[in-house]
C-alpha positions in Angstrom: 50.1 -89.3 -16.8 51.5 -85.9 -17.5 50.0 -82.7 -16.1 49.7 -79.3 -18.2 50.1 -76.5 -16.2 48.0 -73.7 -18.6 48.6 -70.4 -17.5 45.5 -68.0 -18.5 46.4 -64.4 -18.7 43.8 -61.9 -18.2 43.2 -58.6 -19.7 41.3 -55.5 -18.3 39.3 -53.7 -20.9 36.1 -52.7 -21.8 33.7 -55.3 -23.5 31.8 -54.5 -26.8 28.6 -54.0 -24.9 29.8 -51.8 -21.9 31.9 -49.8 -24.4 28.3 -49.1 -26.3 26.1 -48.1 -22.9 29.2 -45.8 -21.8 29.2 -44.2 -25.2 24.9 -43.9 -24.5 25.1 -42.6 -21.1 27.8 -39.8 -21.9 25.9 -39.0 -25.0 22.8 -38.5 -23.1 24.5 -36.6 -20.6 25.8 -34.1 -23.2 22.1 -33.5 -24.8 20.6 -32.9 -21.6 23.5 -30.2 -20.2 22.1 -27.6 -22.8 18.1 -28.4 -21.4 19.5 -28.2 -17.7 21.1 -24.8 -18.1 17.8 -23.3 -20.0 15.5 -24.6 -17.4 18.2 -23.1 -15.0 17.8 -19.8 -16.4 13.8 -20.0 -16.5 14.0 -20.6 -13.0 16.1 -17.4 -12.3 13.9 -15.1 -14.6 10.7 -16.9 -12.8 12.3 -16.0 -9.4 12.8 -12.2 -10.7 9.0 -11.9 -11.9 8.0 -13.2 -8.4 10.2 -10.2 -7.2 7.8 -7.9 -9.3 4.7 -9.3 -8.8 5.0 -9.6 -5.1 6.2 -5.8 -5.1 3.2 -5.0 -7.5 0.9 -6.7 -4.9 2.4 -5.4 -1.8 2.0 -1.5 -3.8 -1.8 -2.7 -4.5 -2.7 -3.4 -0.5 -0.7 -0.3 0.2 -3.0 1.9 -2.3 -6.4 -0.1 -0.9 -5.1 0.7 2.7 -6.2 4.4 2.5 -9.8 6.1 3.0 -11.8 5.2 -0.1 -12.0 9.1 -0.7 -11.1 12.4 1.3 -14.3 13.2 1.9 -15.1 9.4 3.2 -14.7 10.1 7.0 -17.1 13.2 8.7 -15.3 16.3 8.9 -16.6 16.7 12.5 -14.3 17.3 15.3 -12.6 13.9 16.2 -12.9 12.9 12.5 -9.6 10.9 12.5 -11.5 8.6 15.0 -14.8 8.1 13.0 -15.6 5.6 10.5 -15.9 6.5 7.0 -19.3 6.9 5.4 -20.9 6.2 2.2 -20.5 9.0 -0.1 -23.1 10.9 -2.9 -22.0 9.9 -6.1 -23.3 10.3 -9.9 -23.4 6.3 -10.3 -26.4 3.7 -10.8 -29.3 5.2 -9.0 -30.1 2.1 -7.6 -27.5 2.9 -4.9 -29.1 6.5 -4.1 -30.6 7.1 -0.7 -33.9 6.0 0.7 -35.9 9.2 0.2 -34.7 11.5 2.8 -32.9 9.1 5.4 -29.1 8.0 5.6 -29.4 4.7 4.5 -29.9 3.1 0.6 -30.7 -0.7 -0.5 -28.8 -3.3 1.3 -28.2 -0.9 4.6 -29.9 -1.6 7.6 -31.3 1.3 9.4 -29.8 0.5 13.1 -27.0 2.2 15.1 -23.5 1.3 14.5 -24.0 0.1 10.6 -23.5 1.4 7.5 -24.6 4.8 6.6 -24.5 7.3 4.1 -23.0 10.5 4.7 -26.0 12.6 6.5 -29.3 13.9 4.4 -28.6 17.2 6.0 -25.1 17.7 4.9 -24.6 15.4 2.2 -20.8 14.8 0.9 -19.9 14.0 -2.7 -17.3 11.7 -3.7 -14.1 14.0 -5.1 -12.4 13.7 -8.5 -9.2 11.5 -9.2 -6.4 12.9 -7.8 -7.9 14.8 -4.8 -6.6 14.0 -1.2 -3.0 12.5 -0.8 -4.3 10.6 2.1 -7.3 8.9 -0.3 -7.4 6.0 -2.9 -7.9 8.8 -5.3 -4.7 11.0 -4.6 -2.4 7.9 -5.4 -3.4 8.1 -9.0 0.0 9.0 -11.2 2.4 8.1 -8.4 5.5 6.6 -9.7 7.7 5.1 -7.4 11.8 3.8 -8.1 12.5 1.0 -6.1 15.8 -1.4 -6.0 19.8 -0.6 -6.7 18.8 2.8 -8.4 17.8 4.4 -4.9 19.6 2.3 -2.6 17.1 -0.1 -2.0 19.6 -3.2 -2.1 17.1 -6.1 -1.3 15.8 -6.1 -4.5 17.5 -8.1 -7.3 16.5 -5.6 -10.3 15.2 -2.0 -10.8 11.7 -1.7 -10.5 9.5 1.2 -11.3 6.0 1.4 -10.2 3.2 3.3 -11.6 -0.1 3.5 -9.6 -3.4 4.9 -11.7 -6.5 5.2 -10.3 -10.0 5.7 -12.2 -13.6 5.7 -11.3 -15.3 2.4 -13.4 -19.0 1.5 -14.5 -21.1 0.8 -11.2 -24.2 -0.3 -13.5 -25.9 -3.0 -11.4 -27.2 -6.5 -12.8 -30.0 -7.9 -11.9 -31.2 -11.7 -11.8 -34.1 -13.7 -10.7 -37.4 -12.9 -9.9 -38.0 -9.4 -8.6 -34.8 -8.2 -10.1 -32.7 -8.6 -7.5 -29.1 -7.3 -7.7 -26.9 -10.1 -7.6 -23.9 -8.4 -9.3 -21.8 -5.0 -11.0 -21.4 -4.6 -15.0 -17.7 -4.6 -14.3 -15.5 -2.5 -16.9 -12.1 -1.7 -17.2 -12.7 1.6 -19.4 -12.4 4.7 -16.8 -15.9 6.9 -16.9 -15.1 10.3 -18.8 -15.7 13.7 -18.1 -14.6 13.4 -14.7 -17.7 11.0 -13.7 -17.9 9.6 -10.3 -19.3 6.2 -9.2 -19.2 3.5 -6.6 -16.5 1.5 -7.9 -12.6 2.7 -8.2 -10.3 0.6 -10.3 -7.3 0.7 -8.7 -4.0 -0.4 -11.4 -0.3 -0.8 -10.4 2.4 -1.1 -13.1 5.5 -2.7 -12.1 8.3 -2.1 -14.9 12.0 -4.1 -15.1 14.1 -0.6 -15.4 17.4 -3.0 -15.6 19.2 -2.2 -18.5 17.9 -4.4 -21.7 14.9 -5.5 -19.7 12.6 -2.6 -20.0 9.7 -4.5 -21.7 9.2 -7.0 -18.5 6.1 -5.8 -16.9 3.5 -7.0 -13.8 0.3 -5.3 -14.1 -2.0 -6.1 -11.2 -6.1 -4.7 -11.0 -8.4 -4.2 -8.0 -11.3 -2.5 -7.2 -12.7 -0.6 -4.1 -16.2 0.1 -3.4 -18.1 3.3 -1.9 -19.4 1.1 0.8 -18.5 2.8 4.0 -17.4 1.2 7.4 -19.5 0.1 10.4 -19.5 2.6 13.5 -17.8 1.5 16.7 -18.1 1.6 20.2 -16.1 4.8 21.6 -16.1 7.0 24.7 -17.7 10.4 24.3 -17.0 13.5 26.2 
């Protein structure tokens, strides 16, 4: 019996199916690279716009921390320790004082409660722009934020514009007896220096970076003439 030794030579190479899979995978990877780059650019842009939103929200909160009006705190001695009172305005008559009392609809005629300025010394809401230490006094304020003025914590250069205006406080009624359940909100400022019980605060942040001035963030908030509850304090 004759035995034959057969030497099998192997060659390392791709099979046809492996080659096809490799081509498909490389093709998919090449197609996905532009998509990944586009998404990365969008993420960076969203991050920068979030910076503008945060900046604008911070400015709105800052404006609303001021007294509603320069006349809100009583002018008597120690007024800096007094709480704001409700002022007389030219708004909806439904929010006028009850007779000659110091209260209006919705007020509780008790001590340490919200109330209007005293009937014997009524104080009126001032015009927009009056009183730097008030919401009205913040109208027209412009602030440059970013590397342009040394605030390098921001990636871009921003400019905020603050506007304050009186808007309609017309009451909306519902239910039996015509109960007030809201306001007829409007973003149109009252004309002719008219006053009301609602002020609209609008802050616009504009991206001042070269070539990006069209990017803006606008936030609007409202503040009402409702005064504050009094608090116990030492008297001498």
